[in-house]
Residue, then its C-alpha position, 0 to 999 in steps of 0.5 A: m095671468g088674466e090675458r090667458k083667460g077668456t074674457n068675452k061674456y055672452y049677453p043674450p039678446d034681451f039683455d037690457p043693461a039699463k033694466h038688468g044692470s049685470l049678467n048676475g042681475y040678469h040671471k038673478t044670481h048673487a056673485l057669491r053663489e052658494r056662498a050667499r045662499k043665506l044671505s038673506q038671513g044675514i049670513l055669509i059662508i066664508r073660509f075660516e081658519m081656527p086661530y088657536n088649538i081646541w077640543c071639540d065637545g062632541c067627539k073630544n078630539h083635538i083640533g089644531m090652529g090653522v085647520r080651515y072650515n066653511a063658516e056661518k058668518k054673521k054679526v052679533g053686535n058692536y063693540y063701540t064702532t067695531p061689529i062683533y061677528r060670530f062663526r058657526m062650523k061643523c066639526h069635521l070629525c064628529v057632527n057638533y057644531i063649533e060657534m066662535q066670535t070675535d072680541p075686539a076688546t082683547c083682539d082675540y076670538v071667544i069660544v061660545s059653544g061646541a069646543r074648549r081652548k087648549e089652554e096655551r096663554w101667558d101673561m104678558a107682564d110675567n114675560e116682561q112684555i109690553l102691555t097695551t094700555e087700556r081704553a079708559e086709561k088713554e082717555k084719563l092720560e088726555t083729560d087728567a094732567m095730574f095723572k098724566l104726570d103721575h104716568g110719566g113718572k113711573d114710566k122714567e122709573k121703568l126706564r131707569k130700571a131697564l137702562p143697563s140692560l139696554l146699554e148692554i144690549q147696545d154695546h153687544q149690537s155695536g160689535w156688529k157694525d163693521d160689516f167687512q171685518l166681520n166677514s173677514a173674520l167668518r171667512r177665515k174661520f171657515r177656510m180653517e174649517k175646510k182645511v182641517l176637514a180636508e187633512q182629516e178626510e185625507k187622513d181617513n182615506a189612508v186609513r181606509m186604503r190601508t185596511n181595505l174598509s169602505i165605512p166612514l171613520l169617526p173623530e178620534k178621541e182621547d179614550d180610544k188612543k188610550l184603549a189602542a195603546l194597550l193592545t197589541y197585534q204582534a206574536p209574544d216571541s220575536y224573531e230573534d227568540k224563536q232563532h235562540s230557542k231553535r239553536k238550544e234545541i238543536s244544540s241539546r239533540s243527540w247526535f246519534k239518535s237516528p231521526v224517525g222517518t214517515p211510516g209510509g214512505a220508503a226512507g221510514s222503512l229502510l230505517h226500520k229494516l236498518r234498526l231491526q238489523g241492529k237489534e238482531t245483531v245484539a241478540a245473536k251475540a248475547l245467545g251465542s258462545s264466545h267460540s263459534p255459533l255452529i249448533r250440531r242437531r242430533s236426530g232422534e233415529p238411531g240409523n239416521k247418521t246425517e248431521a248438519s250444521a247450523t247457524v241460529t240468528c234469533r229475531q223478535s218473533d222466531a229463529e230462523v235456521v240457515t243450512r251452511e252445508g249442502q243437506s238440502s233433501n234432508m232439511s225437508h224432514t228437519p223439523d223447525i228450530s223455534r222457541g220452546a221446541g223440544v229439540s235438543l241442540v248440542a254444540d259442536y267445537s269440532d271441524s264440520d269435516s270430522d267424523a260424526g262418532q267423534 
């Protein structure tokens, strides 16, 4: 990317390299510009990153690890020959200032003011981690032979206790040495899983096509199979049972029972008329005499010698008089013969052509 940038710089006519040294010297500015505005006080502004989680004392908010600030860096002392630096920064959520400094003795950062640390530390000895050797202990190991011998015996005791675990770890790692066999086994496992997944996908597609579904199907379970076996989606009666019941109903039906047609249809009206005629015939036989159905009406007028012979046909509603002889002119004056009427009817056992006075 450097060749893409312009490397040419403007040098004024009065620029003297021996006098000014560089363009920054000519312009009397620092190379770090605003970051070095407090350099006379021994303060350099740097980009500081929060080393761990803290709680701000000003706004009581949580500030996570990795949050970056423009911090003022200055030297406040030495730990032996290692300098100790202090960083001062302003909280981005309030007006509180936070001060932290390095701790070379523990290789950590210490909060001086303005915040408190969120305790997430642990003891290295409790977690069975390797402990760092203190400086005083190092010096004693280098100068005191007896202390070194005693320290070596303690190290051998630790090794003897940890040896079974180490051997187990080594045996476990030895199983991963043959890369070809491991790769072959892994690829074989993947092929089998892929084949099983393809078969399952084919079955699911068949089920979706049969049931016209477009949703993903879950794998089958034993509980689902047992529940599905208890469900039935068929009629309670089979086809043979239905046919048997229908034949039984037909065989038990009466042969002489007239079927009832549709009330509004022509067949229904015809059957209704035939049934009424049958009832009329039965009523006429019950009411009529055993010899002749002819009935002579005797008129109440003395001068009227006209007699009519009629046949009475009984119906459900009224009695209808049908004239057998041709005296239609006198029938207009003849009162209706109905149920409950006060007309005397005399049965005629003689011939209709005989004398009326007989």
